[in-house]
C-alpha positions as CSV (number, residue, x, y, z in Angstrom):
1,M,-9.9,11.6,-44.7
2,A,-11.5,14.6,-43.2
3,Q,-11.8,14.8,-39.4
4,P,-15.4,14.9,-38.0
5,H,-16.5,18.2,-36.7
6,P,-16.4,18.4,-32.9
7,N,-20.1,19.1,-32.8
8,D,-20.8,15.9,-34.8
9,T,-18.8,13.9,-32.3
10,R,-20.6,15.5,-29.4
11,R,-24.0,14.7,-31.0
12,R,-23.1,11.1,-31.6
13,V,-21.9,10.7,-28.0
14,S,-25.0,12.4,-26.7
15,D,-27.2,10.2,-28.9
16,Y,-25.4,7.1,-27.8
17,R,-25.8,8.0,-24.1
18,A,-29.5,8.7,-24.6
19,R,-29.9,5.3,-26.1
20,L,-28.2,3.7,-23.2
21,R,-30.3,5.7,-20.7
22,A,-33.4,4.6,-22.6
23,Q,-32.3,1.0,-21.9
24,G,-32.3,1.8,-18.2
25,L,-28.6,2.2,-17.9
26,K,-26.9,5.0,-15.8
27,P,-23.5,6.4,-16.5
28,I,-21.0,6.3,-13.6
29,Q,-17.4,7.3,-13.2
30,I,-15.0,5.1,-11.3
31,W,-11.5,6.1,-10.3
32,V,-9.1,3.3,-9.7
33,P,-5.4,3.3,-8.9
34,D,-3.0,3.5,-11.8
35,V,-1.2,0.2,-11.4
36,R,1.5,1.3,-13.9
37,S,2.5,4.3,-11.8
38,R,5.8,4.2,-9.9
39,A,4.0,5.3,-6.7
40,F,1.6,2.4,-6.9
41,L,4.4,-0.1,-7.5
42,E,6.4,1.2,-4.6
43,Q,3.4,1.1,-2.2
44,A,2.4,-2.4,-3.4
45,H,6.0,-3.5,-2.7
46,L,6.0,-2.0,0.7
47,Q,2.7,-3.6,1.6
48,S,3.7,-7.0,0.3
49,L,6.9,-6.8,2.4
50,A,4.8,-5.9,5.5
51,V,2.4,-8.8,4.9
52,S,5.3,-11.3,4.3
53,R,7.0,-10.2,7.5
54,S,3.9,-10.5,9.6
55,P,3.9,-13.0,12.4
56,S,0.9,-14.6,10.8
57,A,2.2,-14.6,7.3
58,E,2.1,-18.4,6.8
59,E,-1.4,-18.6,8.2
60,D,-2.6,-15.7,6.1
61,Q,-1.1,-17.2,2.9
62,A,-2.7,-20.6,3.7
63,F,-6.1,-18.8,3.9
64,V,-5.5,-17.1,0.6
65,D,-4.4,-20.3,-1.0
66,A,-7.5,-22.1,0.4
67,V,-10.0,-19.6,-0.9
68,A,-8.3,-19.1,-4.3
69,D,-7.9,-22.7,-5.2
70,W,-11.4,-23.5,-6.6
71,N,-10.3,-25.9,-9.4
72,D,-9.2,-28.7,-7.0
73,E,-12.7,-29.7,-6.0
């Protein structure tokens, strides 16, 4: 199967974006942490240790449990 010409792809993407804009949508770009990266995992671990060793760890966890447990009502 032949590959589409790059200009065809650009035109299709441009047409698609134009249709979305015509519907009142606006393109945005959002950068988020790469949760698969080693640096992220190391930092998450360090922060979780800091939270768990906090003097208010039990109280903090009770709060998290209280606001996250919506199905017990």
